[in-house]
N, C-alpha and C positions, 0 to 999 in steps of 0.2 A: 546628463549626469553619469559619472562612471560608477561601478559598482561600490567602490570605497565611500565615493560621496554620499551614495545613496543609503549606504549601511549606517554610516556615521548620522545623518541626518534623521533617519528612522530609529535608531537604537534608544533614543530618548524619549519617543512618543508613545504614550500608553493609549490604546484606542480599545479599551473592554467593553466599552457601550456600544450598541449597534444603532446606527442612523439608517432608518429604511423609510422611504425608498429615495433613489436617486431620480432625478429626472434626466432622461435622454432625449435627443431631438426626435421630432417626427421622421425626418427623412431616415434615420438610423433604423426605424422600425421596418419599414418597406412593406413589402406584401404580406409580413407576418404579424401585422398589427392588429391581432385578435385580443389582446388583452392592454390594457392602457399603460401607458408609459410609467405611470406613476406606481403600478403595481408589478413592474419587472424586476427580475434578480439580474443585474449586469455581470455579464462574466468575461474573462479573459482566459485563452487557453496556453499554458506553458508546456511546451515541448507536443509537437503536432506530427509525428512520424505515425507507424501503423497504430498503435495502442492510443496514441494521443489524438488522432484522426477519428477513430472509432468513438472514444468518449464525448469529444466535439461534437459529432454527428447525433449522438445521443442526447447532448444537451439541446442542441438546435430543434430537435423534434419537441421539446417541452415549451408551451405557449408562454409559461410566465417566465422564460429566459431570453436574454439579449445577449448573444456573444458581441462584442463588440471589439475584440482584439485577439491576435495569436503571436504566440512567440517560439523561436527556433532558431538554433544555431546554423542549420542547413537552409540555404536560400530555397531550394527545391520544395522542401516541406512547407516553409511559410507561404511562398507563392501558391501552392496547391489548396494550403488550408485557406487562404483569402479568399480564393475564386470558390471554394466550396459555400463559405458564408455568405458571401456576396450573392451568390446564386439563390441561397436560400431565401435572402432578404430582397432579392431582386433590387439590390443598391450596390453603390463602391464604397461604403462607408467603414469596412474592416480595416483596422489599422494593423501593420507587422512590425514586430520587434526582433531585433536579434538577441539584445540583452534583458532578461527577465524583470532588471532593475526598473528599466524604463516603463514597462506594462504595468509595474506594482506602483509606481509614482502617479499613476492616474487616480484622481478623487473620484472619478465615476465609475470604477470598477466595484463592485460589491464583493465577488467571490472569483476564485481562480479554479482551475481543473489543472493539476501537475502529473505530466506522462511522459517525464524524462527518464533517462537510464537510472539505474538504481543509486550510482556513485552521484547523482543530481537531484536527490529528494531534499536531503535535510538544509541545505542553505537556501533554496528557493521557499520550502515551508517556513522556517524561522522568520525569513524576510517578509513573506506575505501575512504572517502575523502581527509583525511588527507594524506593519502598514495598515492593519485593521481589515484584512480580507479574510472571508471564511474561504475553506479548503477542500477540495476533493483532491487527494492523492493517490496515485496507484500503489499497489504492492509490487514488491516489498517494501515495507515502509522506510527501511533504512540501510546502510551499508555496515553499520556497526551498530553495538549496543549503546554505545555512548552517544552517537547521533540520535537514535530513537528517543533516548531519555531526554535530550536538549529539546528535541522537537515537541515532546509533551509538554516540556517545561514552558515553552514559548507560546504554545496555543492556549495553555490555561491561564498563563500571566496576561495574555491580551484579550483572553475571554471569547475566543473564536470558534465557531462550529468547524469541525474537521471529520470528514468522513474517508476510511480508508477504503480502497477499492476492492476489497475483498467481497466480491458481490454473493458466495455462498451466505453470507449472513442473511441475504434476502431471497433464499431459495427456500421452498416448502419442505423439499425432500431433507434438507440439512436440518432445518429446524425442528420438523416433526420427529426426525430420528433423535435428535438429542431431548427434545422433550421427554420420549419414552424413555431415553435412558435417566435423564434427571428425575423422571418419576418413579424409577425402581422396577420399571418392567421387565428388564433382562437380570434383574437381581444386582449383586454387587458387582461392579467393573472390576475386571481382572487385568487385561489385555487389550491394547489398541495397536492396530497395524495400519500404517498409513502410507500407500502407494505414490512414491515421487522418486525420481531419479537423483543422481549424486551432486557431490559439490564442484565448485568451478576448478580450473587448473591455472597454473602459471602459464604467461605469455611470451614467446620467444619469436614474434613474427617479424619478418625484414620490413623495411622502409618500402613505401611505394609511391608513386605520383599522388599528390593531393588532389582530390576531387574538387572540382569548381563549385564555388558558392558554400564551401562549409568551412566554418571558422574551428578548425581542429583543436587549436589552443583553448578555446572556450569550450568546447565538447570535454577535452581533457578535465578541466576544472581541477579540482583538488587532487586529481591522481597523479601519479610521476609522468614527468615529460617524457613521451615515447612519439617516435615518427607515425606518421599516418599509415595505415594498414586497412584495406577496405573490409578485410575478415572481422577486425576488431570492431570497426564502425557498425557493422551489420550484425554480428554474433557476439556483441560485448559481453552477453550474458555467460559465455563459457569460460571468462577470465576474471582471477581474483580481484585484480584491481578495480573493477567495476561492478563486481557482482559475488554472489555466493553460489551461482549456478542455478541449474533446475533445482536444487535442494532449497534454496530461497525462494525461487519463482513458484512453483506449484506447492513447495512446502509451506508458504505463506497462507496458500489456501487451506491445505488441508490439516496442518498441526493446528491452524485457527479453529477447524471444526473439533480437533481432538480435545483443545482447550475449551471450548464450549460445552462440549459432552461433559467434562469433569468438573465445570464450574469455576475454572481457574482463570478467568479472564484477566484477574487482576495480580496472577501470580505466574507459576512455573515450576519446572522439574528442580529436583534437589540433586540428582545424580547423573551424569552422562557417561556412557560406555561406548567406546569406539567399536567397530566391527571385529569379531574375534574368529572367523572362519566359519561358525556355524549361526551367527545371528548378526545383523546389519547393526548400524546404532541406534542404540537403544536409551530412554530417557526413564528415570524412575522418580514418582512423585512422593511426596510425603507421606500420602495415604496407602501407598504400597502398590498402586496400578502403575505398569511398565507400558511404554509407548516406542514402537519400532517402525524403522523406516523398511519397506519393502521396495524392491526393484521393479516396477511396473513392465511387462513383456506386450502389453497392449493396452489399449484406451480404457477397456472395460476394467482395468487393474488400478487406474487413475481414482482409487476411492479411499474411503475410511471405514475400517472393519472395527467394529467393538464387541469384545466377548464378555459377557457376564457369568455370574454364576446358574442363571437360569434362562439365557437365550443370547442371541445375538444381534446385533443392528449394524448393516452395512449401507454406508449413503454414498451416493454417486451423482453427478450432475443430471443424470438421466432415470435416475430409478431409486427406490428405497427397498431393501430387501430385510427381512426380519425371519428369526427363528424363535418361537413359532410364524409361520407365514400370517396369521391371521393378525398378528401384532401390528403390521404396517397399517391396518384399516382402524386400528382402535383410535377413538376420538378422546381427546386430552379433555375434560371436563373445566369448567370456570374455576371450581376449588382447588383444582391441581396447580402444579408448577407450572407457568406459562412463561415463555421466553420472548424476548423483544421480537415485535412482528414487523416486518418489511417485506413487500413483495416487489419493490421496485427500488434499488438501490440508489439510484440517482435521484429518483422522485423523493426518496425518503430524506436525503442531503438537502433539497431544496425545502421540503417542508420545517427541516430542523432550523434552518437559515431563518425562516419565519417565527418559529416558536421559540427558538433560542436553548432547545433542549439536545440532548446528545444523541448523535443517529446510531445506527444499528451496529457499524463499525468504528466506534469512537476510537481516537488516536491511542489511548491508553490501550486498548483491546489490540490493534495492529501493532502496537509497539510490544506488548508481551508475546503476541503469537511470533512475530518475526525473532524475537529473542531466543525461544527454541532452535530455530534454524541455525542461528548464529552459534549457539552453543554446540550443536551438533558439527557445525565445520570446525569449529576449535577443536573438537574432539578428533576429528580427522586429521588436523594437522599437527595435533601433539601426540596423538595414536597412545593416548592412555587414559585411563578414567579420571573424571573431573567431579569436584563438588561445588555446587553453586547456592548462593544464598538470594533467593528472589527477593526479598525485602530490601537488600542493600544492594543487589546488583553487582555484586562480586564474587569471584571464587575464594573457597574456604583455603587460607593459608596458601595461596598458589600464585605467586607473582609472576612465573611463566605464562600462566594463563591468562592472568589479568592484562598482561600486556597486548592480548588480542582485543580488548574490549573498544579499543579505537585505533584508528590509523593516523600516521603522520599525514597531515595536509601540505601540498606544495605551498611554497612561498607565495604569499599575496592572498590565501584563502583561510579561511577560518569560520566556526561555527558562531 
């Protein structure tokens, strides 16, 4: 079945209710049959390059998961992933696909992990939701703000569980730091500094001989037709057609924490200012708080620093620092404001598949957080201040800026 046939077939199929469990063959269970087949979540993995293989291996370690299929436009990636899965289960049952639509057409797959390049998130996510699959999708969630909202709408319409791969939502350091902030332990928040690198640039790389086993046209997907170049294939995040750069890569993590600290999971900033020579791109929220990007000089500066009227909190993947120092050891009591607790991001996703509740980094959270990064990139592109309306997700009286909410998709592709 080609992609258009699949999308046409699934467009009218509403699968809001969850049917669980599916039965899988005893041979597919292999040596990992420690959990009954009737209690396993059957998964397929779409995009099995570096991050995708990392995610796949993490799900393979879960005794209540059975990975039965992998998909990638690169033959080498597919074969490598298939070998890892088969060795894990001591069988030869893992199926491989070049086209994600064929994997999604399988009735025995309950959930999918999506770890494709940024420009390849929206279409598989929307298609997976239509096909009745629950979804774990890597960050950054979307290439554009319009894509993000379309993804949210599809997940809600078809009643799917969706976890954004923003694993800092399942980290003690970030959760505890945000709880201290939300409970007023550093007074009123004044300013947040987010340590991430800048946006992507335009691409003018020349054509190179196509690598064997790679479907380059499929890899390009919705983006403009361009000859193959190895640097694009390996470092696509550096180029505007495929990503927002490190600003959306790490920004999807750290601006997400800034949103969490401010209680803005369903909203966002109202003003955006480009660099002015003294300060980097800066966001202003309706409550007066400002958030500024800082160019990190080392790994220690990949942090979120929150300044309040009575103290500070700095959150990092390896530590939590506060002023006063004793604040870091402060226990949040049961009657204080507590945030969503998850200590295992992928485990939380699996638990929510069973319970049908929203996970720690639900799709609306992922969309709102990456929207902040997209707004910053637009300010870089236009090099002027912008005013944003979070409720309507449009710029205020600014058609030129609204033009950047979406990108023209190549013929044959659509949301």
